[in-house]
C-alpha positions as CSV (number, residue, x, y, z in Angstrom):
1,M,286.0,33.7,160.8
2,S,288.2,36.9,159.8
3,G,289.6,40.0,162.0
4,N,287.7,40.1,165.6
5,R,284.2,39.4,164.3
6,L,282.0,36.7,166.0
7,F,279.4,34.9,164.2
8,K,276.7,33.2,166.2
9,K,274.6,30.4,164.9
10,G,271.0,31.5,163.8
11,K,271.9,35.1,163.7
12,F,271.6,35.3,160.0
13,K,268.5,33.5,159.9
14,R,266.9,35.9,162.7
15,E,268.1,38.7,160.8
16,K,266.4,37.8,157.6
17,E,263.2,36.6,159.3
18,A,263.2,40.2,160.9
19,R,263.9,41.8,157.6
20,K,260.9,40.0,156.2
21,K,258.5,40.9,158.8
22,R,259.6,44.4,158.3
23,E,259.0,44.7,154.8
24,F,255.5,42.9,155.2
25,E,254.6,45.2,157.8
26,V,255.6,48.1,155.4
27,R,253.5,46.9,152.7
28,V,250.5,46.6,154.9
29,T,251.0,50.2,156.2
30,E,251.1,51.2,152.5
31,L,247.9,49.6,152.0
32,N,246.3,51.2,154.7
33,R,247.5,54.6,153.6
34,E,245.9,54.2,150.7
35,G,242.5,54.6,152.4
36,F,241.5,50.9,152.1
37,K,239.8,49.4,155.3
38,L,241.3,45.9,156.0
39,V,238.7,43.2,156.6
40,H,241.1,40.4,157.6
41,K,243.8,41.3,160.0
42,K,245.8,38.3,159.3
43,W,247.7,38.7,156.1
44,I,250.0,36.0,154.7
45,R,253.6,36.6,155.1
46,N,254.9,34.3,152.3
47,T,254.3,35.5,148.9
48,K,255.1,31.9,147.6
49,N,251.6,30.9,148.8
50,L,248.8,34.1,148.9
51,S,245.8,33.4,150.8
52,K,242.4,32.8,149.7
53,E,241.3,35.6,152.3
54,S,243.9,38.2,151.2
55,L,242.8,38.0,147.6
56,L,239.2,37.9,148.1
57,E,239.7,41.1,150.3
58,L,241.9,42.9,147.9
59,Y,240.5,41.9,144.5
60,T,237.1,41.2,144.8
61,R,235.8,43.6,148.0
62,Q,238.0,46.4,147.0
63,N,238.4,46.1,143.3
64,R,242.3,46.1,143.1
65,S,244.2,45.0,140.2
66,A,246.6,41.8,140.2
67,N,249.2,44.4,139.8
68,D,248.4,46.4,142.6
69,I,248.0,43.2,144.7
70,G,251.3,42.2,143.7
71,R,252.9,45.4,144.7
72,V,251.4,45.3,148.0
73,F,253.1,41.7,148.6
74,G,256.4,42.3,146.4
75,C,255.4,39.8,143.7
76,S,254.0,40.0,140.4
77,G,250.7,40.1,138.8
78,R,251.3,37.0,137.1
79,K,251.5,35.6,140.4
80,V,248.3,37.1,141.8
81,A,246.7,35.8,138.8
82,Y,248.1,32.0,139.3
83,W,246.7,31.9,142.9
84,M,243.4,33.3,142.1
85,G,243.2,30.6,139.7
86,K,243.9,28.3,142.2
87,Y,241.1,29.3,144.3
88,K,238.9,29.8,141.3
89,I,238.4,33.5,142.2
90,P,236.6,34.9,139.0
91,S,238.8,37.6,137.2
92,R,237.1,40.9,135.7
93,N,237.0,40.8,131.7
94,R,238.9,43.8,130.0
95,S,235.7,46.0,130.1
96,E,235.0,45.5,133.8
97,A,238.6,46.0,134.4
98,T,238.7,49.4,132.6
99,Y,235.1,50.4,134.3
100,Q,236.9,49.7,137.5
101,K,240.2,51.7,136.6
102,R,237.8,54.8,135.8
103,N,235.8,54.5,138.9
104,P,238.4,53.5,141.6
105,L,235.8,54.6,144.2
106,G,233.1,52.8,142.9
107,D,230.1,53.7,140.6
108,P,229.3,57.4,140.3
109,F,225.5,57.0,140.9
110,K,223.2,55.4,143.4
111,L,220.3,53.3,142.6
112,S,216.9,53.8,144.8
113,E,213.4,53.7,144.8
114,P,211.2,56.8,144.1
115,K,210.6,58.4,147.5
116,N,207.5,59.9,146.5
117,M,205.0,60.5,143.9
118,G,206.8,63.6,142.6
119,E,210.0,61.4,142.0
120,A,208.1,58.6,140.7
121,L,206.3,60.8,137.9
122,L,210.1,62.1,137.1
123,V,211.2,58.7,136.6
124,G,208.5,58.0,134.2
125,M,209.0,61.2,132.5
126,G,212.9,60.5,132.2
127,L,212.5,57.1,130.7
128,G,209.8,58.3,128.3
129,L,212.3,61.2,127.2
130,Y,215.2,59.1,126.6
131,W,213.3,56.2,124.8
132,G,211.8,59.0,122.5
133,E,215.0,61.7,122.2
134,G,217.9,59.7,123.6
135,N,221.0,58.2,121.8
136,K,220.7,54.6,122.8
137,L,223.1,53.5,120.4
138,N,226.3,54.7,122.1
139,K,227.0,52.0,124.8
140,N,229.2,54.1,127.0
141,S,227.2,57.0,127.7
142,V,223.5,58.5,128.8
143,R,222.8,60.8,125.6
144,L,220.2,63.1,124.9
145,G,219.7,65.9,122.5
146,N,216.9,68.4,121.7
147,T,216.2,72.3,121.4
148,D,213.8,72.7,124.4
149,P,215.7,73.9,127.5
150,A,212.6,72.8,129.5
151,L,213.0,69.3,128.2
152,I,216.7,69.2,128.7
153,K,216.6,70.4,132.5
154,T,214.0,67.8,133.1
155,F,216.3,65.3,132.0
156,I,218.8,66.4,133.9
157,D,216.7,66.1,136.9
158,F,215.8,62.9,136.1
159,L,219.5,62.0,136.0
160,N,220.1,63.8,139.4
161,L,217.7,61.3,141.1
162,F,220.8,58.7,140.5
163,E,222.7,61.3,142.7
164,I,225.5,61.9,139.9
165,D,227.8,64.5,140.1
166,K,226.3,67.3,138.0
167,D,229.8,68.8,137.4
168,K,230.6,65.5,135.5
169,L,227.7,66.3,132.9
170,R,229.1,67.1,129.6
171,F,227.4,69.2,126.8
172,G,227.5,69.3,122.8
173,L,226.2,72.3,121.3
174,Q,225.4,72.4,117.5
175,I,224.4,75.5,115.8
176,F,223.7,77.1,112.2
177,S,226.2,79.2,110.9
178,D,224.2,82.4,111.0
179,T,223.8,82.2,114.7
180,R,226.6,83.7,117.1
181,S,228.2,80.7,118.8
182,S,229.1,82.9,121.9
183,E,225.4,83.7,122.3
184,A,224.1,80.1,122.0
185,L,226.5,78.9,124.6
186,N,225.9,81.7,126.9
187,F,222.0,81.0,126.5
188,W,222.5,77.4,127.6
189,V,224.7,78.2,130.5
190,R,222.2,80.5,131.9
191,E,219.3,78.3,131.3
192,L,221.0,74.8,132.7
193,K,223.2,76.7,135.4
194,V,226.3,75.0,134.4
195,Q,230.0,76.0,133.5
196,K,231.3,76.8,130.1
197,P,234.3,74.3,130.6
198,Q,231.6,71.5,130.5
199,F,230.9,72.1,126.9
200,Q,232.6,70.7,123.9
201,K,233.6,72.9,120.9
202,V,230.5,74.1,119.3
203,V,229.6,72.4,116.1
204,I,228.5,74.9,113.2
205,T,226.2,73.4,110.4
206,P,225.8,75.9,107.2
207,S,222.8,77.4,107.0
208,R,220.3,76.9,104.2
209,G,217.8,79.6,104.3
210,V,215.1,80.6,106.8
211,G,212.8,77.5,107.9
212,T,210.6,76.5,110.5
213,Y,213.4,74.2,111.9
214,R,215.9,77.3,112.2
215,K,213.2,79.1,114.1
216,K,212.5,76.5,116.3
217,S,216.2,76.0,117.3
218,K,217.4,79.4,117.4
219,Y,220.0,78.4,120.0
220,G,220.9,75.5,118.5
221,V,220.4,71.7,119.3
222,L,221.8,70.7,122.4
223,T,223.2,67.1,123.6
224,V,223.7,66.2,127.3
225,Y,226.1,63.5,128.1
226,F,226.7,61.7,131.2
227,N,229.5,59.3,130.4
228,N,229.2,55.8,132.2
229,K,228.2,52.8,130.8
230,K,226.8,51.4,133.8
231,L,224.2,53.7,134.1
232,R,223.3,53.6,130.5
233,N,222.8,49.8,130.9
234,V,220.5,50.4,134.0
235,I,218.1,52.9,132.2
236,V,217.9,50.9,129.0
237,G,217.0,47.9,131.1
238,K,214.2,49.8,132.7
239,L,213.1,50.7,129.2
240,K,213.2,47.1,128.4
241,D,210.5,46.5,131.2
242,Y,208.2,48.3,129.1
243,G,208.9,46.6,125.8
244,Y,211.9,48.3,124.3
245,D,214.0,45.8,122.4
246,G,217.0,47.6,121.4
247,E,220.4,46.9,122.8
């Protein structure tokens, strides 16, 4: 004992437990503040033994990473991975983890059956256009290029059936060197009713004389992009139902 300070038995233990409880409540508050809804109200307070329910909630249902979960409970991502292995909770591969990181709120599209005959016809038209004109070799996005504005607009209408955010569409324009890039760009902006920032840098191809193809592509070849690997796979999967044998 030193000075006039008195130390009661069990005081430090109670203070330590109270501090741990406060730290845990701060972590839970942090979790709630990020907009995640808790399904399980009883959270494990001892990070030496993470509960299966907590990991299923955070990793599987909320799609959080092991490192994110570690920050919530004050432990390393490796410890989270260790307990996931103990509980046999399957982990996401690198591709799935990257997709989840780029889409933290879930898929940027929705799948639904056609609500009427018009939508059913549009689905068939969109699949046919993608089969014939789409770039199916690119596995990370839905891509289709053409010179016909009506064809491009029809394909965009098809993509809109998946309730995509139209502002996330991107466009690539390729023109001949004897065409003014500003004129071609303004043409497509007007026709598609989109914004100029959605366009990549215009690609200019040297002109090789007057020809039928150049007449037809007065305003260039436009390629529309929607960068989402999962939607691309969904559309290709539908094509395979009709006999498409590509990847």
